[in-house]
Rosetta silent file (secondary structure, phi, psi, omega in degrees, C-alpha in Angstrom):
SEQUENCE: MGIQNILVLTDFSKNAWEALEYARRLFQGEGCDIYLLNCYRREGFGPNRMHALDPDDGLNTQYRQHSERGLGRILSRIMEERPADGHKYYAISHAGGLEQAIEQVMKANNIDLLVMGMCGMTICSDKPYSRKVLRIARKIRNIPLLVVPVGARFETRCEILLLADLSRLADPEQITRMSEVAQLCHASVRVLTACRGHVAEADYRKQKLAWRSRLNGVTNSFQDLGRSGYFNAFSGVLRTNGKLLGHFRKKPNIWQRIGIKSPDSARILRNTKNPVLLL
SCORE:     score description
SCORE:     0.000 S_00000001
   1 L     0.000  -55.191  173.008  -16.406   -8.354   -1.527 S_00000001
   2 L    72.984 -173.941  179.229  -14.175   -6.164   -3.736 S_00000001
   3 L  -111.030  112.121 -179.388  -12.738   -2.711   -3.111 S_00000001
   4 L  -118.342  -41.425 -176.807  -15.399   -0.140   -2.241 S_00000001
   5 E  -114.875  121.476 -175.416  -13.968    2.079    0.512 S_00000001
   6 E  -118.367  131.956  176.468  -10.425    3.431    0.121 S_00000001
   7 E  -107.243  120.588  179.691   -8.425    5.319    2.762 S_00000001
   8 E  -112.280  123.672  178.169   -5.696    7.620    1.414 S_00000001
   9 E   -85.077  138.512  178.770   -3.161    9.135    3.820 S_00000001
  10 L  -139.509  137.282  170.416   -1.983   12.659    3.047 S_00000001
  11 L  -116.055   16.822  179.029    0.561   15.055    4.508 S_00000001
  12 L    70.819   16.650  176.702   -0.096   17.483    1.608 S_00000001
  13 L   -83.745  166.810  177.566    3.141   16.492   -0.124 S_00000001
  14 H   -61.819  -40.281 -178.676    3.499   15.948   -3.863 S_00000001
  15 H   -67.335  -33.039  176.864    3.911   12.215   -3.336 S_00000001
  16 H   -64.814  -39.741  176.538    0.677   12.047   -1.307 S_00000001
  17 H   -64.918  -40.028  178.056   -1.173   13.638   -4.258 S_00000001
  18 H   -62.999  -37.302  177.809    0.479   11.104   -6.615 S_00000001
  19 H   -64.623  -42.903  176.935   -0.726    8.258   -4.383 S_00000001
  20 H   -61.161  -46.110 -179.506   -4.283    9.619   -4.504 S_00000001
  21 H   -62.406  -40.283 -179.037   -4.116   10.000   -8.285 S_00000001
  22 H   -64.398  -46.306  179.714   -2.777    6.468   -8.743 S_00000001
  23 H   -64.231  -41.455 -179.372   -5.539    4.929   -6.612 S_00000001
  24 H   -60.993  -43.589 -178.531   -8.201    7.032   -8.321 S_00000001
  25 H   -75.967  -32.400 -179.482   -7.090    5.924  -11.792 S_00000001
  26 H   -61.377  -37.989 -178.869   -6.488    2.304  -10.740 S_00000001
  27 L  -111.231   32.335  179.963  -10.160    1.937   -9.788 S_00000001
  28 L   -61.569  132.826  179.819  -11.582    4.345  -12.345 S_00000001
  29 L    90.017   -4.601 -178.213  -15.215    3.601  -13.141 S_00000001
  30 L   -92.836  -10.128  178.046  -15.819    1.591   -9.957 S_00000001
  31 L    61.718   54.318 -178.643  -17.445    4.423   -7.979 S_00000001
  32 L   -84.584  156.832  168.707  -15.422    4.045   -4.772 S_00000001
  33 E   -93.024  117.241 -176.239  -15.736    6.080   -1.572 S_00000001
  34 E  -110.193  120.098 -179.480  -12.308    7.659   -1.025 S_00000001
  35 E  -102.993  126.309  178.390  -11.456    8.982    2.449 S_00000001
  36 E  -100.213  122.008 -176.473   -8.587   11.462    2.775 S_00000001
  37 E  -116.473  124.890  171.413   -6.910   11.376    6.200 S_00000001
  38 E  -122.881  129.691  179.113   -4.521   13.987    7.576 S_00000001
  39 E  -108.649  143.392  177.173   -3.162   13.684   11.113 S_00000001
  40 E  -138.819  149.185  175.729   -1.664   16.509   13.123 S_00000001
  41 L  -159.474  154.290 -177.471   -0.180   16.724   16.597 S_00000001
  42 L   -85.217  127.978 -179.823    1.919   19.143   18.592 S_00000001
  43 E  -105.125  139.059  176.916    5.573   18.200   18.977 S_00000001
  44 L  -124.188 -145.612 -178.060    7.790   19.248   21.855 S_00000001
  45 L  -134.273  160.043  177.662   11.137   18.140   23.247 S_00000001
  46 L    89.826 -170.638 -175.365   12.380   15.591   25.730 S_00000001
  47 L   -63.945  -26.901  179.094   10.915   12.183   26.717 S_00000001
  48 L  -110.615   52.891 -171.365    7.320   13.448   26.371 S_00000001
  49 L   -73.643  -16.753  175.669    7.839   15.297   23.129 S_00000001
  50 E   -96.841  104.338 -175.384    4.399   14.340   21.761 S_00000001
  51 L   -86.681  145.425  170.657    1.976   16.472   23.756 S_00000001
  52 L   -66.027  140.884 -176.438   -1.730   15.767   24.166 S_00000001
  53 L   -91.094  124.432  176.356   -3.714   18.354   22.271 S_00000001
  54 L   -88.323  120.561 -178.443   -6.021   20.593   24.247 S_00000001
  55 L   -56.064  -25.407 -178.784   -9.068   21.551   22.111 S_00000001
  56 L   -91.681   -3.840 -179.326   -9.001   25.027   23.684 S_00000001
  57 L   -71.804  131.413 -179.310   -5.281   25.564   23.046 S_00000001
  58 H   -62.428  -37.259  179.705   -4.657   28.303   20.487 S_00000001
  59 H   -66.119  -39.252  176.825   -1.730   26.409   18.980 S_00000001
  60 H   -61.803  -38.235  178.008   -3.913   23.317   18.566 S_00000001
  61 H   -61.225  -39.077  178.332   -6.475   25.472   16.768 S_00000001
  62 H   -64.583  -43.891  177.851   -3.776   26.570   14.330 S_00000001
  63 H   -60.288  -45.353 -178.268   -2.762   22.951   13.650 S_00000001
  64 H   -63.843  -43.931 -179.984   -6.395   21.954   13.101 S_00000001
  65 H   -64.342  -39.041  177.119   -7.086   24.872   10.783 S_00000001
  66 H   -61.342  -43.583  179.795   -3.940   24.105    8.770 S_00000001
  67 H   -63.731  -46.085 -177.776   -5.083   20.484    8.400 S_00000001
  68 H   -67.043  -38.489  177.762   -8.631   21.424    7.415 S_00000001
  69 H   -65.277  -40.952  178.801   -7.451   24.043    4.912 S_00000001
  70 H   -62.285  -43.559  177.869   -5.062   21.541    3.330 S_00000001
  71 H   -65.266  -37.819  177.603   -7.809   18.945    2.949 S_00000001
  72 H   -61.996  -39.981  178.656  -10.104   21.615    1.532 S_00000001
  73 H   -64.778  -37.550  177.823   -7.517   22.500   -1.117 S_00000001
  74 H   -64.246  -45.503  179.578   -7.249   18.845   -2.129 S_00000001
  75 H   -62.126  -40.041  178.617  -11.034   18.533   -2.493 S_00000001
  76 H   -63.709  -41.794  179.873  -11.135   21.747   -4.541 S_00000001
  77 H   -64.795  -39.220  177.877   -8.364   20.474   -6.819 S_00000001
  78 H   -61.884  -45.629 -178.690  -10.201   17.178   -7.314 S_00000001
  79 H   -64.500  -33.297 -179.939  -13.392   18.998   -8.276 S_00000001
  80 H   -76.326  -42.613 -173.132  -11.509   21.224  -10.726 S_00000001
  81 H   -93.931  -28.970 -176.583   -9.372   18.547  -12.369 S_00000001
  82 L  -132.936   64.389 -171.665  -11.541   15.419  -11.971 S_00000001
  83 L   -69.085  -22.863 -174.467  -15.143   16.639  -11.715 S_00000001
  84 L  -139.437   57.622 -179.021  -16.826   13.415  -12.867 S_00000001
  85 L   -92.656    0.650  176.232  -14.584   10.440  -12.104 S_00000001
  86 L    88.166   -9.684  179.617  -17.375    8.462  -10.403 S_00000001
  87 L   -93.291  158.567  171.268  -15.774    8.465   -6.944 S_00000001
  88 E  -112.172  141.080 -173.956  -17.013   10.180   -3.791 S_00000001
  89 E  -120.187  139.843  179.232  -14.498   11.982   -1.568 S_00000001
  90 E  -134.222  138.748 -178.061  -14.516   12.598    2.174 S_00000001
  91 E  -108.560  135.083  179.607  -11.969   14.560    4.235 S_00000001
  92 E  -129.785  122.554  175.325  -10.938   13.591    7.772 S_00000001
  93 E  -108.078  125.453 -173.324   -8.703   15.719   10.015 S_00000001
  94 E  -126.482  131.568  175.596   -7.432   13.865   13.092 S_00000001
  95 E   -93.814  108.104  179.535   -5.545   15.155   16.145 S_00000001
  96 L   143.108 -165.836 -175.114   -3.219   12.404   17.308 S_00000001
  97 L   -71.930  151.332 -175.177   -1.162    9.426   16.201 S_00000001
  98 H   -69.384  -47.883 -177.690   -1.378    8.024   12.687 S_00000001
  99 H   -60.629  -41.490  178.514   -1.831    4.329   13.516 S_00000001
 100 H   -62.696  -42.524  179.527   -4.645    5.090   15.956 S_00000001
 101 H   -63.728  -42.749  179.513   -6.390    7.287   13.381 S_00000001
 102 H   -59.844  -46.734 -179.430   -6.092    4.616   10.684 S_00000001
 103 H   -60.518  -42.484 -179.533   -7.624    1.988   12.962 S_00000001
 104 H   -64.803  -45.458 -179.168  -10.521    4.294   13.877 S_00000001
 105 H   -67.520  -38.936  178.134  -11.296    5.245   10.271 S_00000001
 106 H   -59.905  -45.068 -177.610  -11.008    1.627    9.121 S_00000001
 107 H   -69.029  -40.808 -175.497  -13.482    0.465   11.747 S_00000001
 108 H   -74.545  -25.660 -171.406  -15.972    3.305   11.219 S_00000001
 109 H  -124.214   12.346  177.571  -16.023    3.126    7.401 S_00000001
 110 L    50.615   53.111 -176.248  -15.296   -0.538    6.552 S_00000001
 111 L   -66.116  134.743 -179.620  -12.120    0.388    4.665 S_00000001
 112 L  -101.780  -23.321 -175.792  -11.043   -2.159    2.025 S_00000001
 113 E  -149.065  135.027  176.356   -7.736   -0.610    0.912 S_00000001
 114 E  -106.921  132.903 -176.806   -5.146    1.687    2.503 S_00000001
 115 E  -126.866  136.813  176.044   -3.107    3.951    0.179 S_00000001
 116 E  -153.258  157.874  174.895   -0.056    6.088    0.965 S_00000001
 117 E   -76.522  155.916 -179.159    2.934    7.660   -0.716 S_00000001
 118 L   -75.151  -18.849  176.006    6.333    6.035   -0.318 S_00000001
 119 L  -143.160 -173.413 -176.677    7.767    9.271    1.060 S_00000001
 120 L  -162.055 -154.702 -175.681    6.519   12.644    2.244 S_00000001
 121 L   -61.186  -35.467 -170.849    7.415   16.099    3.530 S_00000001
 122 L  -102.867   13.441 -176.043   10.144   14.891    5.904 S_00000001
 123 L   -68.811  141.050  174.057   11.796   12.248    3.720 S_00000001
 124 L   -74.642  141.657 -174.236   15.610   12.239    3.498 S_00000001
 125 L   -67.491  -19.165 -176.844   16.795   12.810   -0.050 S_00000001
 126 L   -92.446    6.277  179.306   19.071    9.745   -0.051 S_00000001
 127 L  -128.025  139.034  179.886   16.221    7.247    0.585 S_00000001
 128 L   -84.509    1.707 -175.360   13.312    6.315   -1.712 S_00000001
 129 L  -140.703  167.152  175.739   11.051    5.462    1.250 S_00000001
 130 L  -115.783  157.015  178.209   10.148    6.750    4.686 S_00000001
 131 H   -63.576  -27.740  178.614   10.210    4.933    8.008 S_00000001
 132 H   -59.130  -40.435  179.774    6.511    5.714    8.317 S_00000001
 133 H   -62.032  -47.075 -179.571    5.798    3.405    5.370 S_00000001
 134 H   -62.629  -38.161 -179.773    7.720    0.526    6.934 S_00000001
 135 H   -67.043  -43.942  179.536    5.937    1.062   10.254 S_00000001
 136 H   -65.944  -41.518  179.274    2.478    1.080    8.665 S_00000001
 137 H   -61.459  -32.514 -178.930    3.288   -1.980    6.552 S_00000001
 138 H   -80.504  -36.634 -171.248    4.317   -3.823    9.721 S_00000001
 139 H   -95.387  -33.830 -178.175    1.461   -2.740   12.006 S_00000001
 140 L  -100.404   93.047 -170.445   -1.597   -2.421    9.716 S_00000001
 141 L  -113.845   -5.851 -173.274   -1.866   -5.944    8.320 S_00000001
 142 L   -89.407   -0.585  172.493   -5.584   -6.706    8.165 S_00000001
 143 L  -138.574  159.930  177.269   -6.249   -4.868    4.860 S_00000001
 144 L   -63.804  147.385  178.139   -4.248   -4.442    1.623 S_00000001
 145 E  -122.564  122.663  176.348   -1.754   -1.573    1.538 S_00000001
 146 E  -104.485  119.176 -179.516   -0.886    0.218   -1.708 S_00000001
 147 E  -110.379  124.490 -173.894    2.395    2.181   -1.530 S_00000001
 148 E  -115.005  123.013 -179.302    3.059    4.633   -4.380 S_00000001
 149 L   -80.780  171.206  176.231    6.565    6.063   -4.991 S_00000001
 150 L   -63.524  133.698  175.969    7.467    9.519   -6.278 S_00000001
 151 L    74.338   17.969 -179.036    6.852    9.877  -10.005 S_00000001
 152 L   -61.981  136.079  178.657    4.896    6.622  -10.357 S_00000001
 153 L  -101.594  132.110  177.493    3.439    6.146  -13.829 S_00000001
 154 L   -91.475  128.925  178.613   -0.005    4.628  -14.234 S_00000001
 155 L  -100.577  127.616 -178.793   -0.361    2.176  -17.111 S_00000001
 156 L   -60.312  -43.161  175.312   -3.803    1.940  -18.722 S_00000001
 157 L   -92.111   87.814 -170.711   -3.222   -1.736  -19.509 S_00000001
 158 L   -80.223  136.039  172.469   -2.273   -2.696  -15.998 S_00000001
 159 E  -127.150  127.925  177.706   -0.313   -5.834  -15.189 S_00000001
 160 E   -94.925  121.601  174.903    0.340   -6.883  -11.617 S_00000001
 161 E   -92.584  107.723 -174.403    3.663   -8.627  -11.093 S_00000001
 162 E   -97.517  116.449  179.493    3.036  -10.860   -8.079 S_00000001
 163 E   -81.851  118.139 -172.800    6.154  -11.987   -6.223 S_00000001
 164 E  -128.127  134.701  174.551    5.477  -15.501   -4.938 S_00000001
 165 E  -100.706  104.755 -176.713    7.455  -17.920   -2.805 S_00000001
 166 L   -86.692   10.338  175.133    6.248  -21.384   -3.812 S_00000001
 167 L   -84.077   -5.713  176.662    8.284  -23.093   -1.119 S_00000001
 168 L  -133.582  156.708 -178.384    5.431  -22.471    1.326 S_00000001
 169 L   -66.769  134.836  178.667    1.670  -22.893    1.104 S_00000001
 170 L   -80.472  148.395  176.561   -0.133  -19.816   -0.126 S_00000001
 171 L   -78.892  116.604 -177.849   -2.968  -18.296    1.900 S_00000001
 172 H   -58.101  -35.610 -179.687   -6.147  -18.863   -0.172 S_00000001
 173 H   -66.056  -37.431  178.611   -7.747  -15.678    1.180 S_00000001
 174 H   -66.086  -41.058  178.969   -4.777  -13.573    0.055 S_00000001
 175 H   -66.298  -39.959  178.047   -4.910  -15.035   -3.462 S_00000001
 176 H   -62.822  -41.879  178.797   -8.666  -14.420   -3.615 S_00000001
 177 H   -64.483  -40.220  175.916   -8.181  -10.806   -2.535 S_00000001
 178 H   -60.609  -41.121  178.082   -5.518  -10.349   -5.227 S_00000001
 179 H   -61.690  -41.399  179.054   -7.968  -11.762   -7.771 S_00000001
 180 H   -63.421  -44.649  179.848  -10.639   -9.276   -6.629 S_00000001
 181 H   -62.761  -44.336 -178.440   -8.267   -6.326   -6.919 S_00000001
 182 H   -62.201  -41.235  179.902   -7.108   -7.430  -10.380 S_00000001
 183 H   -66.146  -40.356 -178.556  -10.676   -7.771  -11.647 S_00000001
 184 H   -65.831  -36.992 -179.176  -11.692   -4.349  -10.320 S_00000001
 185 L   -98.983   13.209  174.552   -8.774   -2.549  -11.977 S_00000001
 186 L    54.870   46.358 -177.109   -9.014   -4.713  -15.131 S_00000001
 187 L  -110.344  151.451  168.697   -5.491   -5.995  -14.678 S_00000001
 188 E   -91.273  161.961 -179.247   -3.780   -9.215  -15.617 S_00000001
 189 E  -123.579  123.434  172.112   -1.601  -11.035  -13.085 S_00000001
 190 E  -108.597  113.679 -177.470    1.843  -12.437  -13.829 S_00000001
 191 E   -87.530  114.205  179.618    2.982  -14.665  -10.965 S_00000001
 192 E   -95.481  112.712 -171.281    6.757  -14.546  -10.632 S_00000001
 193 E  -104.306  141.542  172.824    7.795  -17.640   -8.751 S_00000001
 194 E  -150.359  166.429 -176.100   10.920  -18.410   -6.777 S_00000001
 195 L  -133.176  147.671  169.723   11.676  -20.741   -3.907 S_00000001
 196 L   -94.788  112.328 -179.965   13.595  -20.689   -0.675 S_00000001
 197 L    77.720 -166.268 -175.417   15.561  -23.913   -0.605 S_00000001
 198 L   -85.183  136.711  175.006   14.601  -27.181   -2.298 S_00000001
 199 L  -132.967  129.616  179.379   11.013  -27.904   -3.308 S_00000001
 200 L   -61.855  144.712 -177.421    9.909  -31.175   -4.892 S_00000001
 201 H   -60.054  -37.273  179.131    8.643  -30.780   -8.447 S_00000001
 202 H   -63.520  -41.564  178.095    5.307  -32.399   -7.542 S_00000001
 203 H   -66.998  -35.708  178.780    4.774  -29.883   -4.707 S_00000001
 204 H   -62.275  -46.890  179.074    5.755  -27.054   -7.057 S_00000001
 205 H   -65.904  -37.745  178.898    3.111  -28.078   -9.605 S_00000001
 206 H   -62.117  -41.213  177.970    0.523  -28.537   -6.868 S_00000001
 207 H   -62.696  -43.776 -179.592    1.118  -24.960   -5.653 S_00000001
 208 H   -63.088  -39.378  177.907    0.706  -23.563   -9.168 S_00000001
 209 H   -63.754  -39.759  178.760   -2.606  -25.412   -9.609 S_00000001
 210 H   -63.917  -40.363  177.820   -3.856  -23.981   -6.309 S_00000001
 211 H   -63.563  -46.198 -177.145   -2.924  -20.478   -7.451 S_00000001
 212 H   -61.702  -38.022 -179.466   -4.631  -20.887  -10.822 S_00000001
 213 H   -65.947  -35.018  179.476   -7.880  -22.061   -9.234 S_00000001
 214 H   -78.868  -24.565  179.208   -7.985  -18.978   -6.991 S_00000001
 215 L   -91.627   17.119  179.618   -7.117  -16.616   -9.852 S_00000001
 216 L   -57.628  131.414 -178.744  -10.079  -17.890  -11.875 S_00000001
 217 L    96.540   -6.830  179.107  -11.606  -15.054  -13.910 S_00000001
 218 L  -118.765  132.942  174.415   -8.325  -13.126  -14.142 S_00000001
 219 L   -62.430  120.092 -175.404   -5.902  -13.336  -17.056 S_00000001
 220 E  -139.437  156.927  176.178   -2.837  -14.892  -15.455 S_00000001
 221 E  -148.604  162.880  179.799    0.510  -16.405  -16.316 S_00000001
 222 E  -122.961  140.672  177.695    3.455  -17.884  -14.418 S_00000001
 223 E  -134.176  116.519 -179.374    7.137  -17.138  -14.846 S_00000001
 224 E   -83.851  120.103 -178.851    9.733  -19.196  -13.004 S_00000001
 225 L   -91.536    7.170  176.191   12.688  -17.036  -12.004 S_00000001
 226 L    91.476 -175.673 -175.048   14.812  -20.026  -11.045 S_00000001
 227 L  -117.383   34.685 -175.218   16.308  -21.231   -7.790 S_00000001
 228 L   -86.087   11.329 -176.001   19.201  -18.773   -7.452 S_00000001
 229 L   114.194  138.988 -171.143   17.905  -17.378   -4.165 S_00000001
 230 H   -56.632  -58.007 -176.559   14.651  -15.656   -3.347 S_00000001
 231 H   -79.659  -23.211  172.325   15.710  -12.010   -3.541 S_00000001
 232 H   -63.510  -38.840  179.571   18.389  -12.651   -6.163 S_00000001
 233 H   -65.590  -37.108 -175.048   15.618  -13.923   -8.430 S_00000001
 234 H   -89.482   -7.907 -170.955   13.459  -10.858   -7.816 S_00000001
 235 H   -58.356  -41.326  179.302   16.212   -8.228   -7.930 S_00000001
 236 H   -68.137  -35.216 -179.799   15.719   -7.447  -11.620 S_00000001
 237 H   -66.577  -37.894 -177.933   11.939   -7.258  -11.236 S_00000001
 238 H   -63.176  -23.180 -179.432   12.187   -4.730   -8.405 S_00000001
 239 L   -98.410    3.719  178.251   13.950   -2.337  -10.769 S_00000001
 240 L   -73.247  120.864 -175.193   11.401   -2.751  -13.601 S_00000001
 241 L   -78.072  143.343  169.534    9.846    0.666  -14.155 S_00000001
 242 L    85.586   -3.770 -178.030    6.113    1.277  -14.390 S_00000001
 243 L   -95.868  152.458  173.953    4.834   -2.061  -13.077 S_00000001
 244 E   -94.806  117.990 -179.028    2.589   -2.656  -10.073 S_00000001
 245 E   -93.263  137.796  175.568    4.237   -5.192   -7.776 S_00000001
 246 E  -115.029  143.358 -179.453    2.176   -7.458   -5.544 S_00000001
 247 E  -149.728  138.714  177.783    3.448   -9.220   -2.436 S_00000001
 248 L   -93.340  119.997  175.580    1.840  -11.310    0.301 S_00000001
 249 L   -75.791  149.358  174.720    2.854  -10.319    3.808 S_00000001
 250 L  -130.611  164.496 -178.649    3.331  -13.042    6.372 S_00000001
 251 L   -62.589  135.947 -178.838    3.642  -13.026   10.139 S_00000001
 252 L   -66.542  143.492  175.487    7.141  -11.970   11.242 S_00000001
 253 L   -82.472 -178.061 -174.535    9.405  -14.644   12.669 S_00000001
 254 H   -62.597  -38.088 -178.987   11.323  -14.274   15.912 S_00000001
 255 H   -68.668  -34.404  178.120   14.352  -12.646   14.187 S_00000001
 256 H   -74.109  -34.919  179.873   12.144  -10.097   12.472 S_00000001
 257 H   -67.149  -32.467 -178.928   10.237   -9.287   15.670 S_00000001
 258 L   -95.065    3.477  171.893   13.435   -8.439   17.547 S_00000001
 259 L    88.228    6.884  179.919   14.823   -6.424   14.630 S_00000001
 260 L   -76.759  -35.414 -178.344   17.718   -8.641   13.547 S_00000001
 261 L  -126.880  140.524 -179.395   16.200   -9.437   10.142 S_00000001
 262 L   -82.261  143.964  172.241   13.899   -7.283    7.989 S_00000001
 263 L   -62.129  156.226 -179.773   10.508   -8.607    6.788 S_00000001
 264 H   -58.059  -40.017 -178.122   10.290   -9.380    3.077 S_00000001
 265 H   -61.510  -38.610  178.853    7.871   -6.468    2.530 S_00000001
 266 H   -66.690  -39.230  179.565   10.399   -4.013    4.018 S_00000001
 267 H   -66.560  -36.149  177.911   13.174   -5.331    1.773 S_00000001
 268 H   -66.904  -46.112 -179.667   10.950   -4.933   -1.286 S_00000001
 269 H   -62.280  -34.505 -179.645   10.017   -1.351   -0.376 S_00000001
 270 H   -71.714  -23.096 -170.136   13.671   -0.474    0.169 S_00000001
 271 L  -115.817   13.825  178.412   14.749   -1.829   -3.218 S_00000001
 272 L  -135.635  155.484  172.633   12.076   -0.692   -5.661 S_00000001
 273 L  -116.240   20.070  178.739   10.719    2.536   -7.090 S_00000001
 274 L   -98.843  156.739  170.405    7.538    0.856   -8.324 S_00000001
 275 L   -60.707  141.533 -177.726    4.066    0.918   -6.745 S_00000001
 276 E  -127.997  128.400  175.586    3.722   -2.017   -4.346 S_00000001
 277 E  -105.292  111.907 -179.336    0.485   -3.731   -3.283 S_00000001
 278 E  -101.139  125.565  179.458    0.975   -5.541    0.030 S_00000001
 279 L  -111.973    0.000    0.000   -1.688   -8.061    1.029 S_00000001
């Protein structure tokens, strides 16, 4: 199946451009269709602060023109700086909510990968991520999500560090999708393993064999980070600069659904400044 159609979210910030550049270089030579999406909506005050946009409203026209001009500038910059990178680019300006727009574009264009910056125009300076990222990671779960932080460096010899919990059965489809992504961007995969609680050695070896069979065709290796606790084991990896981190999302449990405990993907995004690929 592979990665053919990529959706990149942009608010015209520097980090949004970095996310586009990272995705473009990650799949260089693959000839992908890259869709640039900018959403705009009129904000007010009070309980109904998000107003429906009237197509005939002069203020709405200004918002739309600002969005279209911004997308036009991005396309012009791409043509000037990257005139022959093999990709095709399409601009989409949407009036309304971001999640709704993403779902519509995904359905209409068979999107294989969603890309966004880790922060944007409205990010607080004391946080490396925005709440928008956490919301998208939680709600848009049916395709891979690539989150790119400010100042991310692209490595020509790409290695994906895949954070894996071998105390539970891996989803074969997720491993296959990781294998497809790695092959397309000519990357090797290093599976960093840790466990929650006790796991029998026989079950541990069985899990590794299942992973290796699904990663067939990709240069891969395994590194056991020990049994000192799931996030304690990964803490050093999250601070490793320049690497692309991979993580498999799972359905939230009851504590995560009611907000008492954060999903693993949210904890990773909060504690790293590396690009993160969530499957």
